[in-house]
Biopython code that builds the backbone (N, CA, C, O; Angstrom):
import numpy as np
from Bio.PDB.StructureBuilder import StructureBuilder

atoms = [
    (1, "MET", "N", (-44.066, 26.411, -3.973)),
    (1, "MET", "CA", (-43.148, 25.544, -4.567)),
    (1, "MET", "C", (-41.871, 26.488, -5.221)),
    (1, "MET", "O", (-41.594, 26.491, -6.421)),
    (2, "GLY", "N", (-41.322, 27.101, -4.417)),
    (2, "GLY", "CA", (-40.385, 28.090, -4.699)),
    (2, "GLY", "C", (-38.937, 27.431, -4.285)),
    (2, "GLY", "O", (-37.904, 27.756, -4.870)),
    (3, "ALA", "N", (-38.964, 26.634, -3.398)),
    (3, "ALA", "CA", (-37.813, 25.649, -3.081)),
    (3, "ALA", "C", (-37.715, 24.429, -3.985)),
    (3, "ALA", "O", (-38.673, 23.714, -4.279)),
    (4, "LYS", "N", (-36.473, 24.264, -4.393)),
    (4, "LYS", "CA", (-36.260, 22.655, -5.291)),
    (4, "LYS", "C", (-36.333, 21.518, -4.177)),
    (4, "LYS", "O", (-36.081, 21.510, -2.973)),
    (5, "ALA", "N", (-36.807, 20.512, -5.126)),
    (5, "ALA", "CA", (-36.968, 19.191, -4.277)),
    (5, "ALA", "C", (-35.644, 18.851, -3.470)),
    (5, "ALA", "O", (-34.674, 18.958, -4.220)),
    (6, "GLY", "N", (-35.374, 18.563, -2.481)),
    (6, "GLY", "CA", (-34.219, 18.315, -1.856)),
    (6, "GLY", "C", (-33.093, 19.132, -1.418)),
    (6, "GLY", "O", (-32.003, 18.814, -0.942)),
    (7, "ALA", "N", (-33.721, 20.486, -1.749)),
    (7, "ALA", "CA", (-32.963, 21.664, -1.418)),
    (7, "ALA", "C", (-33.354, 22.175, -0.224)),
    (7, "ALA", "O", (-34.567, 22.338, -0.088)),
    (8, "ALA", "N", (-32.542, 22.511, 0.804)),
    (8, "ALA", "CA", (-33.128, 23.037, 2.066)),
    (8, "ALA", "C", (-33.993, 24.385, 2.081)),
    (8, "ALA", "O", (-33.438, 25.342, 1.540)),
    (9, "PRO", "N", (-34.893, 24.542, 2.461)),
    (9, "PRO", "CA", (-35.728, 26.121, 2.341)),
    (9, "PRO", "C", (-34.859, 27.098, 2.969)),
    (9, "PRO", "O", (-34.231, 26.978, 4.021)),
    (10, "GLY", "N", (-34.920, 28.195, 2.080)),
    (10, "GLY", "CA", (-34.039, 29.464, 2.170)),
    (10, "GLY", "C", (-32.600, 29.089, 1.699)),
    (10, "GLY", "O", (-31.710, 29.837, 2.106)),
    (11, "TRP", "N", (-32.244, 28.065, 0.920)),
    (11, "TRP", "CA", (-31.043, 27.982, 0.329)),
    (11, "TRP", "C", (-31.007, 28.397, -0.996)),
    (11, "TRP", "O", (-31.894, 28.023, -1.764)),
    (12, "GLY", "N", (-30.189, 29.050, -1.336)),
    (12, "GLY", "CA", (-30.268, 29.375, -3.044)),
    (12, "GLY", "C", (-29.405, 28.328, -3.682)),
    (12, "GLY", "O", (-29.075, 27.240, -3.210)),
    (13, "VAL", "N", (-29.068, 28.913, -4.964)),
    (13, "VAL", "CA", (-28.188, 27.772, -5.857)),
    (13, "VAL", "C", (-26.628, 27.865, -5.126)),
    (13, "VAL", "O", (-26.056, 28.925, -4.867)),
    (14, "PRO", "N", (-26.145, 26.632, -4.888)),
    (14, "PRO", "CA", (-24.690, 26.708, -4.447)),
    (14, "PRO", "C", (-23.722, 27.270, -5.341)),
    (14, "PRO", "O", (-23.827, 27.174, -6.564)),
    (15, "ASP", "N", (-22.769, 27.863, -4.747)),
    (15, "ASP", "CA", (-21.778, 28.832, -5.556)),
    (15, "ASP", "C", (-20.898, 27.644, -6.095)),
    (15, "ASP", "O", (-20.315, 26.850, -5.357)),
    (16, "PRO", "N", (-20.871, 27.618, -7.558)),
    (16, "PRO", "CA", (-19.743, 26.859, -8.234)),
    (16, "PRO", "C", (-18.423, 26.950, -8.264)),
    (16, "PRO", "O", (-17.680, 26.111, -8.774)),
    (17, "GLU", "N", (-18.029, 28.129, -7.634)),
    (17, "GLU", "CA", (-16.829, 28.555, -7.704)),
    (17, "GLU", "C", (-15.928, 27.489, -6.934)),
    (17, "GLU", "O", (-16.329, 26.846, -5.963)),
    (18, "VAL", "N", (-14.536, 27.378, -7.550)),
    (18, "VAL", "CA", (-13.726, 26.266, -6.992)),
    (18, "VAL", "C", (-12.343, 27.233, -6.600)),
    (18, "VAL", "O", (-11.720, 27.919, -7.410)),
    (19, "VAL", "N", (-12.039, 27.085, -5.092)),
    (19, "VAL", "CA", (-10.927, 27.882, -4.927)),
    (19, "VAL", "C", (-9.927, 27.227, -5.078)),
    (19, "VAL", "O", (-9.904, 26.008, -4.910)),
    (20, "ALA", "N", (-8.602, 28.152, -5.534)),
    (20, "ALA", "CA", (-7.572, 27.508, -6.143)),
    (20, "ALA", "C", (-6.634, 26.782, -4.964)),
    (20, "ALA", "O", (-6.126, 25.669, -5.102)),
    (21, "LYS", "N", (-6.537, 27.412, -4.080)),
    (21, "LYS", "CA", (-5.960, 26.724, -2.661)),
    (21, "LYS", "C", (-6.818, 26.544, -1.665)),
    (21, "LYS", "O", (-7.368, 27.533, -1.181)),
    (22, "PRO", "N", (-7.054, 25.426, -1.241)),
    (22, "PRO", "CA", (-7.940, 25.157, -0.036)),
    (22, "PRO", "C", (-7.806, 25.610, 1.066)),
    (22, "PRO", "O", (-6.749, 25.200, 1.546)),
    (23, "THR", "N", (-8.357, 26.278, 1.750)),
    (23, "THR", "CA", (-7.839, 26.885, 3.292)),
    (23, "THR", "C", (-8.294, 25.916, 4.173)),
    (23, "THR", "O", (-9.282, 25.202, 4.007)),
    (24, "ARG", "N", (-7.278, 25.921, 5.432)),
    (24, "ARG", "CA", (-7.047, 25.113, 6.593)),
    (24, "ARG", "C", (-8.368, 25.371, 7.454)),
    (24, "ARG", "O", (-9.075, 26.378, 7.412)),
    (25, "ARG", "N", (-8.496, 24.524, 8.043)),
    (25, "ARG", "CA", (-9.756, 24.722, 9.054)),
    (25, "ARG", "C", (-8.876, 25.630, 10.200)),
    (25, "ARG", "O", (-7.686, 25.440, 10.453)),
    (26, "GLN", "N", (-9.609, 26.499, 10.732)),
    (26, "GLN", "CA", (-9.093, 27.439, 11.956)),
    (26, "GLN", "C", (-10.136, 27.296, 13.275)),
    (26, "GLN", "O", (-11.294, 27.706, 13.199)),
    (27, "PHE", "N", (-9.674, 26.760, 14.311)),
    (27, "PHE", "CA", (-10.480, 26.974, 15.254)),
    (27, "PHE", "C", (-10.417, 27.984, 16.441)),
    (27, "PHE", "O", (-9.292, 28.229, 16.876)),
    (28, "THR", "N", (-11.503, 28.610, 17.026)),
    (28, "THR", "CA", (-11.147, 29.316, 17.835)),
    (28, "THR", "C", (-10.867, 29.088, 19.221)),
    (28, "THR", "O", (-11.104, 27.951, 19.630)),
    (29, "ALA", "N", (-10.417, 29.922, 20.024)),
    (29, "ALA", "CA", (-9.678, 29.727, 21.371)),
    (29, "ALA", "C", (-10.883, 28.826, 22.179)),
    (29, "ALA", "O", (-10.652, 27.815, 22.842)),
    (30, "GLU", "N", (-12.141, 29.401, 21.975)),
    (30, "GLU", "CA", (-13.279, 28.905, 22.883)),
    (30, "GLU", "C", (-13.478, 27.538, 22.451)),
    (30, "GLU", "O", (-13.589, 26.714, 23.359)),
    (31, "TYR", "N", (-13.541, 27.157, 21.356)),
    (31, "TYR", "CA", (-13.864, 25.743, 20.824)),
    (31, "TYR", "C", (-12.741, 24.898, 21.373)),
    (31, "TYR", "O", (-13.044, 23.761, 21.736)),
    (32, "ARG", "N", (-11.431, 25.309, 21.491)),
    (32, "ARG", "CA", (-10.329, 24.460, 21.700)),
    (32, "ARG", "C", (-10.543, 24.323, 23.200)),
    (32, "ARG", "O", (-10.347, 23.201, 23.667)),
    (33, "LEU", "N", (-10.884, 25.213, 23.953)),
    (33, "LEU", "CA", (-11.024, 25.286, 25.389)),
    (33, "LEU", "C", (-12.087, 24.362, 25.882)),
    (33, "LEU", "O", (-12.092, 23.745, 26.947)),
    (34, "ARG", "N", (-13.019, 24.366, 24.906)),
    (34, "ARG", "CA", (-14.368, 23.454, 25.335)),
    (34, "ARG", "C", (-13.841, 21.910, 25.327)),
    (34, "ARG", "O", (-13.935, 21.038, 26.191)),
    (35, "ILE", "N", (-13.262, 21.899, 24.056)),
    (35, "ILE", "CA", (-12.764, 20.312, 23.978)),
    (35, "ILE", "C", (-12.018, 20.162, 24.864)),
    (35, "ILE", "O", (-12.361, 19.236, 25.599)),
    (36, "LEU", "N", (-10.887, 20.789, 25.226)),
    (36, "LEU", "CA", (-10.120, 20.446, 26.326)),
    (36, "LEU", "C", (-10.894, 19.934, 27.612)),
    (36, "LEU", "O", (-10.777, 18.805, 28.089)),
    (37, "ASP", "N", (-11.654, 20.885, 28.064)),
    (37, "ASP", "CA", (-12.524, 20.886, 29.180)),
    (37, "ASP", "C", (-13.067, 19.402, 29.167)),
    (37, "ASP", "O", (-12.932, 18.609, 30.099)),
    (38, "GLU", "N", (-13.756, 19.130, 27.870)),
    (38, "GLU", "CA", (-14.570, 17.680, 27.983)),
    (38, "GLU", "C", (-13.747, 16.794, 28.056)),
    (38, "GLU", "O", (-14.115, 15.772, 28.636)),
    (39, "ALA", "N", (-12.264, 16.847, 27.476)),
    (39, "ALA", "CA", (-11.588, 15.496, 27.519)),
    (39, "ALA", "C", (-11.219, 15.645, 28.989)),
    (39, "ALA", "O", (-11.399, 14.601, 29.616)),
    (40, "ALA", "N", (-10.824, 16.505, 29.596)),
    (40, "ALA", "CA", (-10.103, 16.754, 31.081)),
    (40, "ALA", "C", (-11.638, 15.745, 31.835)),
    (40, "ALA", "O", (-11.344, 14.818, 32.590)),
    (41, "ARG", "N", (-12.832, 15.966, 31.614)),
    (41, "ARG", "CA", (-13.740, 15.493, 32.239)),
    (41, "ARG", "C", (-14.271, 13.872, 31.940)),
    (41, "ARG", "O", (-15.152, 13.312, 32.591)),
    (42, "CYS", "N", (-13.752, 13.461, 31.156)),
    (42, "CYS", "CA", (-13.934, 12.091, 30.442)),
    (42, "CYS", "C", (-13.231, 11.147, 31.654)),
    (42, "CYS", "O", (-12.020, 11.171, 31.875)),
    (43, "THR", "N", (-14.143, 10.355, 32.363)),
    (43, "THR", "CA", (-13.505, 9.360, 33.090)),
    (43, "THR", "C", (-13.721, 7.935, 32.861)),
    (43, "THR", "O", (-13.177, 7.075, 33.553)),
    (44, "ASP", "N", (-14.420, 7.710, 32.006)),
    (44, "ASP", "CA", (-15.047, 6.357, 31.758)),
    (44, "ASP", "C", (-14.161, 5.932, 30.795)),
    (44, "ASP", "O", (-13.692, 6.784, 30.040)),
    (45, "ARG", "N", (-13.748, 4.440, 30.639)),
    (45, "ARG", "CA", (-13.218, 3.939, 29.481)),
    (45, "ARG", "C", (-13.636, 4.258, 28.001)),
    (45, "ARG", "O", (-14.811, 4.149, 27.650)),
    (46, "GLY", "N", (-12.798, 4.593, 27.279)),
    (46, "GLY", "CA", (-13.278, 4.877, 25.634)),
    (46, "GLY", "C", (-14.109, 6.118, 25.676)),
    (46, "GLY", "O", (-14.840, 6.232, 24.691)),
    (47, "GLU", "N", (-14.191, 7.103, 26.581)),
    (47, "GLU", "CA", (-14.878, 8.118, 26.463)),
    (47, "GLU", "C", (-14.080, 9.357, 25.539)),
    (47, "GLU", "O", (-14.664, 10.159, 24.810)),
    (48, "VAL", "N", (-13.030, 9.308, 25.703)),
    (48, "VAL", "CA", (-12.076, 10.275, 25.138)),
    (48, "VAL", "C", (-11.959, 10.041, 23.858)),
    (48, "VAL", "O", (-11.848, 10.986, 23.076)),
    (49, "GLY", "N", (-11.964, 8.652, 23.400)),
    (49, "GLY", "CA", (-11.867, 8.274, 21.925)),
    (49, "GLY", "C", (-13.205, 8.411, 21.249)),
    (49, "GLY", "O", (-13.237, 8.337, 20.021)),
    (50, "ARG", "N", (-14.577, 8.650, 22.097)),
    (50, "ARG", "CA", (-15.650, 8.890, 21.727)),
    (50, "ARG", "C", (-15.909, 10.358, 21.323)),
    (50, "ARG", "O", (-16.619, 10.810, 20.425)),
    (51, "LEU", "N", (-15.195, 10.925, 22.166)),
    (51, "LEU", "CA", (-15.105, 12.694, 21.933)),
    (51, "LEU", "C", (-14.369, 13.029, 20.887)),
    (51, "LEU", "O", (-14.680, 14.023, 20.230)),
    (52, "LEU", "N", (-13.134, 12.163, 20.517)),
    (52, "LEU", "CA", (-12.211, 12.742, 19.347)),
    (52, "LEU", "C", (-13.011, 12.470, 18.049)),
    (52, "LEU", "O", (-13.203, 13.357, 17.217)),
    (53, "ARG", "N", (-13.560, 10.948, 17.886)),
    (53, "ARG", "CA", (-14.322, 10.641, 16.797)),
    (53, "ARG", "C", (-15.344, 11.460, 16.531)),
    (53, "ARG", "O", (-15.716, 11.598, 15.366)),
    (54, "ARG", "N", (-16.092, 12.281, 17.805)),
    (54, "ARG", "CA", (-17.530, 12.866, 17.410)),
    (54, "ARG", "C", (-16.718, 14.321, 16.869)),
    (54, "ARG", "O", (-17.288, 14.926, 15.961)),
    (55, "GLU", "N", (-15.839, 14.710, 17.223)),
    (55, "GLU", "CA", (-15.484, 16.000, 16.656)),
    (55, "GLU", "C", (-14.588, 15.824, 15.435)),
    (55, "GLU", "O", (-14.258, 16.810, 14.777)),
    (56, "GLY", "N", (-14.187, 14.595, 15.116)),
    (56, "GLY", "CA", (-13.431, 14.437, 13.746)),
    (56, "GLY", "C", (-11.999, 14.898, 14.125)),
    (56, "GLY", "O", (-11.286, 15.522, 13.339)),
    (57, "ALA", "N", (-11.699, 14.620, 15.132)),
    (57, "ALA", "CA", (-10.163, 14.835, 15.391)),
    (57, "ALA", "C", (-9.161, 13.596, 14.858)),
    (57, "ALA", "O", (-7.961, 13.746, 14.629)),
    (58, "LEU", "N", (-9.816, 12.492, 14.726)),
    (58, "LEU", "CA", (-8.875, 11.346, 14.388)),
    (58, "LEU", "C", (-8.506, 11.390, 13.044)),
    (58, "LEU", "O", (-7.486, 10.845, 12.623)),
    (59, "LEU", "N", (-9.456, 12.147, 12.208)),
    (59, "LEU", "CA", (-9.145, 12.067, 10.728)),
    (59, "LEU", "C", (-8.269, 12.843, 10.538)),
    (59, "LEU", "O", (-7.823, 12.749, 9.394)),
    (60, "GLY", "N", (-7.664, 13.803, 11.318)),
    (60, "GLY", "CA", (-7.005, 14.934, 11.209)),
    (60, "GLY", "C", (-5.371, 14.494, 11.472)),
    (60, "GLY", "O", (-4.345, 15.057, 11.091)),
    (61, "LEU", "N", (-5.552, 13.319, 12.239)),
    (61, "LEU", "CA", (-3.882, 12.783, 12.827)),
    (61, "LEU", "C", (-3.136, 11.770, 11.970)),
    (61, "LEU", "O", (-1.990, 11.381, 12.197)),
    (62, "GLY", "N", (-3.947, 11.369, 10.918)),
    (62, "GLY", "CA", (-3.432, 10.382, 10.250)),
    (62, "GLY", "C", (-2.053, 10.990, 9.095)),
    (62, "GLY", "O", (-2.359, 12.062, 8.574)),
    (63, "PRO", "N", (-1.213, 10.664, 8.841)),
    (63, "PRO", "CA", (-0.051, 11.264, 7.970)),
    (63, "PRO", "C", (-0.664, 11.125, 6.628)),
    (63, "PRO", "O", (-1.495, 10.316, 6.215)),
    (64, "ARG", "N", (-0.070, 12.086, 6.061)),
    (64, "ARG", "CA", (-0.720, 12.643, 4.704)),
    (64, "ARG", "C", (0.377, 13.207, 3.761)),
    (64, "ARG", "O", (1.025, 14.213, 4.051)),
    (65, "LYS", "N", (0.522, 12.606, 2.787)),
    (65, "LYS", "CA", (1.855, 13.310, 1.799)),
    (65, "LYS", "C", (0.968, 14.324, 0.594)),
    (65, "LYS", "O", (-0.127, 14.287, 0.033)),
    (66, "ARG", "N", (1.944, 15.038, 0.607)),
    (66, "ARG", "CA", (1.445, 16.092, -0.280)),
    (66, "ARG", "C", (1.430, 15.702, -1.736)),
    (66, "ARG", "O", (2.391, 14.946, -1.878)),
    (67, "GLY", "N", (0.896, 15.828, -2.721)),
    (67, "GLY", "CA", (0.874, 15.621, -4.099)),
    (67, "GLY", "C", (-0.087, 14.371, -4.381)),
    (67, "GLY", "O", (-0.846, 13.854, -3.562)),
    (68, "CYS", "N", (0.130, 13.953, -5.867)),
    (68, "CYS", "CA", (-0.847, 13.052, -6.243)),
    (68, "CYS", "C", (-0.879, 11.635, -5.305)),
    (68, "CYS", "O", (0.103, 11.080, -4.812)),
    (69, "LYS", "N", (-2.085, 11.279, -5.220)),
    (69, "LYS", "CA", (-2.144, 10.006, -4.389)),
    (69, "LYS", "C", (-1.577, 8.596, -5.122)),
    (69, "LYS", "O", (-1.854, 8.370, -6.300)),
    (70, "LEU", "N", (-0.772, 7.682, -4.331)),
    (70, "LEU", "CA", (-0.419, 6.649, -5.211)),
    (70, "LEU", "C", (-1.668, 5.441, -5.702)),
    (70, "LEU", "O", (-2.544, 5.191, -4.874)),
    (71, "VAL", "N", (-1.687, 4.959, -6.620)),
    (71, "VAL", "CA", (-2.872, 4.179, -7.047)),
    (71, "VAL", "C", (-2.301, 2.703, -6.651)),
    (71, "VAL", "O", (-1.195, 2.239, -6.931)),
    (72, "GLU", "N", (-3.227, 2.176, -6.016)),
    (72, "GLU", "CA", (-3.103, 0.910, -5.378)),
    (72, "GLU", "C", (-2.798, -0.084, -6.210)),
    (72, "GLU", "O", (-3.440, 0.004, -7.257)),
    (73, "SER", "N", (-1.943, -1.159, -6.156)),
    (73, "SER", "CA", (-1.614, -2.029, -6.976)),
    (73, "SER", "C", (-2.732, -3.182, -7.113)),
    (73, "SER", "O", (-3.695, -3.177, -6.346)),
    (74, "ASP", "N", (-2.600, -4.058, -7.995)),
    (74, "ASP", "CA", (-3.716, -4.794, -7.914)),
    (74, "ASP", "C", (-3.095, -6.109, -7.494)),
    (74, "ASP", "O", (-2.136, -6.622, -8.072)),
    (75, "PRO", "N", (-3.813, -6.691, -6.278)),
    (75, "PRO", "CA", (-3.016, -7.707, -5.698)),
    (75, "PRO", "C", (-2.986, -9.088, -6.134)),
    (75, "PRO", "O", (-2.510, -9.920, -5.362)),
    (76, "LEU", "N", (-3.438, -9.451, -7.284)),
    (76, "LEU", "CA", (-3.409, -10.642, -7.943)),
    (76, "LEU", "C", (-1.982, -10.367, -8.896)),
    (76, "LEU", "O", (-1.410, -11.366, -9.334)),
    (77, "THR", "N", (-1.515, -9.222, -9.155)),
    (77, "THR", "CA", (-0.014, -9.107, -9.585)),
    (77, "THR", "C", (0.894, -9.234, -8.843)),
    (77, "THR", "O", (1.917, -9.704, -9.340)),
    (78, "ALA", "N", (0.906, -8.956, -7.695)),
    (78, "ALA", "CA", (1.754, -9.395, -6.675)),
    (78, "ALA", "C", (1.859, -11.078, -6.420)),
    (78, "ALA", "O", (2.857, -11.736, -6.128)),
    (79, "VAL", "N", (0.817, -11.411, -6.583)),
    (79, "VAL", "CA", (0.751, -13.062, -6.470)),
    (79, "VAL", "C", (1.319, -13.694, -7.687)),
    (79, "VAL", "O", (2.043, -14.687, -7.610)),
    (80, "GLU", "N", (0.965, -13.070, -8.930)),
    (80, "GLU", "CA", (1.663, -13.629, -10.011)),
    (80, "GLU", "C", (3.169, -13.333, -10.021)),
    (80, "GLU", "O", (3.952, -14.011, -10.687)),
    (81, "SER", "N", (3.525, -12.355, -9.302)),
    (81, "SER", "CA", (4.910, -11.844, -9.264)),
    (81, "SER", "C", (5.802, -12.710, -8.407)),
    (81, "SER", "O", (6.968, -13.031, -8.639)),
    (82, "ASN", "N", (5.166, -12.979, -7.540)),
    (82, "ASN", "CA", (5.664, -14.135, -6.496)),
    (82, "ASN", "C", (5.840, -15.263, -6.981)),
    (82, "ASN", "O", (6.992, -15.696, -6.971)),
    (83, "GLY", "N", (4.792, -16.064, -7.536)),
    (83, "GLY", "CA", (4.625, -17.117, -8.420)),
    (83, "GLY", "C", (5.875, -17.358, -9.437)),
    (83, "GLY", "O", (6.578, -18.364, -9.532)),
    (84, "TRP", "N", (5.945, -16.108, -10.188)),
    (84, "TRP", "CA", (7.216, -16.278, -11.118)),
    (84, "TRP", "C", (8.667, -16.214, -10.357)),
    (84, "TRP", "O", (9.687, -16.771, -10.762)),
    (85, "THR", "N", (8.575, -15.617, -9.465)),
    (85, "THR", "CA", (10.156, -15.494, -8.552)),
    (85, "THR", "C", (10.255, -16.895, -8.142)),
    (85, "THR", "O", (11.296, -17.493, -8.417)),
    (86, "ARG", "N", (9.146, -17.609, -7.411)),
    (86, "ARG", "CA", (9.516, -19.184, -7.240)),
    (86, "ARG", "C", (9.852, -19.928, -8.209)),
    (86, "ARG", "O", (10.657, -20.826, -7.962)),
    (87, "LYS", "N", (9.328, -19.772, -9.611)),
    (87, "LYS", "CA", (9.474, -20.660, -10.472)),
    (87, "LYS", "C", (10.921, -20.318, -10.925)),
    (87, "LYS", "O", (11.660, -21.280, -11.133)),
    (88, "VAL", "N", (11.402, -19.102, -11.097)),
    (88, "VAL", "CA", (12.711, -18.862, -11.636)),
    (88, "VAL", "C", (13.798, -19.401, -10.774)),
    (88, "VAL", "O", (14.869, -19.854, -11.177)),
    (89, "LYS", "N", (13.338, -19.283, -9.351)),
    (89, "LYS", "CA", (14.727, -19.931, -8.174)),
    (89, "LYS", "C", (14.380, -21.222, -8.477)),
    (89, "LYS", "O", (15.424, -21.717, -8.902)),
    (90, "ARG", "N", (13.563, -22.008, -8.502)),
    (90, "ARG", "CA", (13.270, -23.474, -8.990)),
    (90, "ARG", "C", (14.094, -23.911, -9.947)),
    (90, "ARG", "O", (14.689, -24.980, -9.807)),
    (91, "LEU", "N", (14.229, -23.182, -10.988)),
    (91, "LEU", "CA", (14.685, -23.371, -12.507)),
    (91, "LEU", "C", (16.353, -23.254, -12.256)),
    (91, "LEU", "O", (17.191, -24.034, -12.708)),
    (92, "GLU", "N", (16.581, -22.184, -11.496)),
    (92, "GLU", "CA", (17.846, -21.890, -11.179)),
    (92, "GLU", "C", (18.355, -22.901, -10.523)),
    (92, "GLU", "O", (19.326, -23.439, -11.054)),
    (93, "ARG", "N", (17.904, -23.404, -9.311)),
    (93, "ARG", "CA", (18.672, -24.664, -8.700)),
    (93, "ARG", "C", (18.597, -25.994, -9.665)),
    (93, "ARG", "O", (19.548, -26.774, -9.720)),
    (94, "GLU", "N", (17.703, -26.141, -10.224)),
    (94, "GLU", "CA", (17.770, -27.228, -11.266)),
    (94, "GLU", "C", (18.840, -27.053, -12.338)),
    (94, "GLU", "O", (19.642, -27.908, -12.712)),
    (95, "LEU", "N", (18.720, -25.850, -12.751)),
    (95, "LEU", "CA", (20.339, -25.613, -13.896)),
    (95, "LEU", "C", (21.496, -25.899, -13.059)),
    (95, "LEU", "O", (22.260, -26.789, -13.435)),
    (96, "ALA", "N", (21.768, -25.183, -11.827)),
    (96, "ALA", "CA", (23.037, -25.542, -11.228)),
    (96, "ALA", "C", (23.091, -27.134, -11.052)),
    (96, "ALA", "O", (24.215, -27.636, -11.047)),
    (97, "GLY", "N", (22.048, -27.921, -10.916)),
    (97, "GLY", "CA", (22.303, -29.377, -10.633)),
    (97, "GLY", "C", (22.756, -29.781, -12.043)),
    (97, "GLY", "O", (23.893, -30.231, -12.184)),
    (98, "THR", "N", (21.959, -29.652, -13.060)),
    (98, "THR", "CA", (22.422, -29.956, -14.361)),
    (98, "THR", "C", (23.884, -29.833, -14.880)),
    (98, "THR", "O", (24.509, -30.652, -15.553)),
    (99, "HIS", "N", (24.360, -28.401, -14.328)),
    (99, "HIS", "CA", (25.676, -27.969, -14.519)),
    (99, "HIS", "C", (26.897, -28.856, -13.923)),
    (99, "HIS", "O", (28.008, -29.088, -14.402)),
    (100, "THR", "N", (26.216, -29.324, -12.545)),
    (100, "THR", "CA", (27.109, -30.314, -11.746)),
    (100, "THR", "C", (27.361, -31.641, -12.360)),
    (100, "THR", "O", (28.453, -32.207, -12.399)),
    (101, "ILE", "N", (26.123, -32.124, -12.885)),
    (101, "ILE", "CA", (26.092, -33.545, -13.565)),
    (101, "ILE", "C", (27.085, -33.512, -14.636)),
    (101, "ILE", "O", (27.869, -34.461, -14.655)),
    (102, "VAL", "N", (27.211, -32.604, -15.538)),
    (102, "VAL", "CA", (27.296, -32.324, -16.922)),
    (102, "VAL", "C", (29.169, -32.470, -16.389)),
    (102, "VAL", "O", (30.034, -33.112, -16.984)),
    (103, "ASP", "N", (29.316, -31.741, -15.265)),
    (103, "ASP", "CA", (31.050, -31.398, -15.080)),
    (103, "ASP", "C", (31.419, -32.738, -14.783)),
    (103, "ASP", "O", (32.394, -33.170, -15.398)),
    (104, "ILE", "N", (30.727, -33.651, -13.800)),
    (104, "ILE", "CA", (31.024, -34.772, -13.253)),
    (104, "ILE", "C", (31.099, -35.785, -14.442)),
    (104, "ILE", "O", (31.999, -36.623, -14.493)),
    (105, "GLN", "N", (30.071, -35.676, -15.450)),
    (105, "GLN", "CA", (30.236, -36.586, -16.322)),
    (105, "GLN", "C", (31.654, -36.525, -17.347)),
    (105, "GLN", "O", (32.206, -37.484, -17.888)),
    (106, "GLY", "N", (32.046, -35.035, -17.416)),
    (106, "GLY", "CA", (33.357, -34.882, -18.307)),
    (106, "GLY", "C", (34.400, -35.482, -17.377)),
    (106, "GLY", "O", (35.429, -35.931, -17.881)),
    (107, "LYS", "N", (34.239, -35.522, -16.213)),
    (107, "LYS", "CA", (35.447, -35.877, -15.431)),
    (107, "LYS", "C", (35.728, -37.331, -15.629)),
    (107, "LYS", "O", (36.812, -37.850, -15.897)),
    (108, "VAL", "N", (34.477, -37.942, -15.439)),
    (108, "VAL", "CA", (34.633, -39.224, -15.241)),
    (108, "VAL", "C", (34.930, -39.860, -16.800)),
    (108, "VAL", "O", (35.468, -40.947, -17.010)),
    (109, "ALA", "N", (34.526, -39.071, -17.657)),
    (109, "ALA", "CA", (34.878, -39.558, -19.105)),
    (109, "ALA", "C", (36.319, -39.379, -19.256)),
    (109, "ALA", "O", (36.994, -40.242, -19.816)),
    (110, "GLY", "N", (36.958, -38.031, -18.670)),
    (110, "GLY", "CA", (38.221, -38.170, -19.002)),
    (110, "GLY", "C", (39.044, -39.072, -18.016)),
    (110, "GLY", "O", (40.218, -39.327, -18.286)),
    (111, "LEU", "N", (38.502, -39.518, -16.975)),
    (111, "LEU", "CA", (39.358, -40.786, -16.385)),
    (111, "LEU", "C", (39.200, -42.021, -17.070)),
    (111, "LEU", "O", (40.122, -42.822, -17.230)),
    (112, "LEU", "N", (38.097, -42.173, -17.453)),
    (112, "LEU", "CA", (37.618, -43.380, -18.278)),
    (112, "LEU", "C", (38.398, -43.342, -19.933)),
    (112, "LEU", "O", (38.272, -44.279, -20.721)),
    (113, "GLY", "N", (39.056, -42.303, -20.189)),
    (113, "GLY", "CA", (39.836, -42.149, -21.692)),
    (113, "GLY", "C", (38.870, -42.233, -22.766)),
    (113, "GLY", "O", (39.093, -42.936, -23.751)),
    (114, "PHE", "N", (37.417, -41.303, -22.582)),
    (114, "PHE", "CA", (37.085, -40.940, -23.837)),
    (114, "PHE", "C", (36.795, -39.635, -23.814)),
    (114, "PHE", "O", (36.516, -39.022, -22.783)),
    (115, "SER", "N", (36.857, -39.062, -25.136)),
    (115, "SER", "CA", (36.471, -37.813, -25.241)),
    (115, "SER", "C", (35.244, -37.386, -25.633)),
    (115, "SER", "O", (34.770, -37.982, -26.601)),
    (116, "LEU", "N", (34.492, -36.370, -25.063)),
    (116, "LEU", "CA", (33.046, -36.019, -25.009)),
    (116, "LEU", "C", (32.637, -35.260, -26.209)),
    (116, "LEU", "O", (31.491, -35.199, -26.655)),
    (117, "GLU", "N", (33.833, -34.611, -26.750)),
    (117, "GLU", "CA", (33.793, -33.766, -28.091)),
    (117, "GLU", "C", (33.135, -34.563, -29.090)),
    (117, "GLU", "O", (31.977, -34.383, -29.465)),
    (118, "ASP", "N", (34.149, -35.707, -29.627)),
    (118, "ASP", "CA", (33.779, -36.465, -30.664)),
    (118, "ASP", "C", (33.204, -37.807, -30.438)),
    (118, "ASP", "O", (32.664, -38.528, -31.278)),
    (119, "GLY", "N", (33.413, -38.055, -29.081)),
    (119, "GLY", "CA", (32.844, -39.684, -28.698)),
    (119, "GLY", "C", (33.864, -40.731, -28.968)),
    (119, "GLY", "O", (33.476, -41.898, -29.012)),
    (120, "THR", "N", (35.086, -40.466, -29.149)),
    (120, "THR", "CA", (35.824, -41.381, -29.320)),
    (120, "THR", "C", (36.864, -41.468, -28.217)),
    (120, "THR", "O", (37.019, -40.510, -27.459)),
    (121, "GLU", "N", (37.666, -42.702, -28.082)),
    (121, "GLU", "CA", (38.657, -43.092, -26.951)),
    (121, "GLU", "C", (39.920, -42.126, -27.126)),
    (121, "GLU", "O", (40.504, -41.979, -28.200)),
    (122, "CYS", "N", (40.189, -41.630, -26.199)),
    (122, "CYS", "CA", (41.577, -41.001, -26.015)),
    (122, "CYS", "C", (42.816, -41.780, -26.191)),
    (122, "CYS", "O", (43.911, -41.241, -26.035)),
]
sb = StructureBuilder()
sb.init_structure("model")
sb.init_model(0)
sb.init_chain("A")
sb.init_seg("    ")
for serial, (resi, resn, name, xyz) in enumerate(atoms, 1):
    if name == "N":
        sb.init_residue(resn, " ", resi, " ")
    sb.init_atom(name, np.array(xyz, "f"), 0.0, 1.0, " ", f" {name:<3s}", serial, name[0])
structure = sb.get_structure()
């Protein structure tokens, strides 16, 4: 009963030390040559992809930026923003139409001899 439940036999307590700067993975020349040989021997469709997935090579190919990761925005916020944008544009069109109507009413009133300020005839 010397081993803890769930721990592999012969393993001690894990080292709790956290390194300040993570080290990059380094591959030996033999490992690299073995992977290249296996890739050269791949003849079936999808075999190279299977090899790359097995070795974890595809995970390291993606672009990664240094620093803090961006927080994903809430998709509902984008929908609400889009809805507000459409509403503002619709109201701006209505306002432009209202201004046009008021201008026309002013010109018609001037032609008919009415004053719009006090409502009397000119």
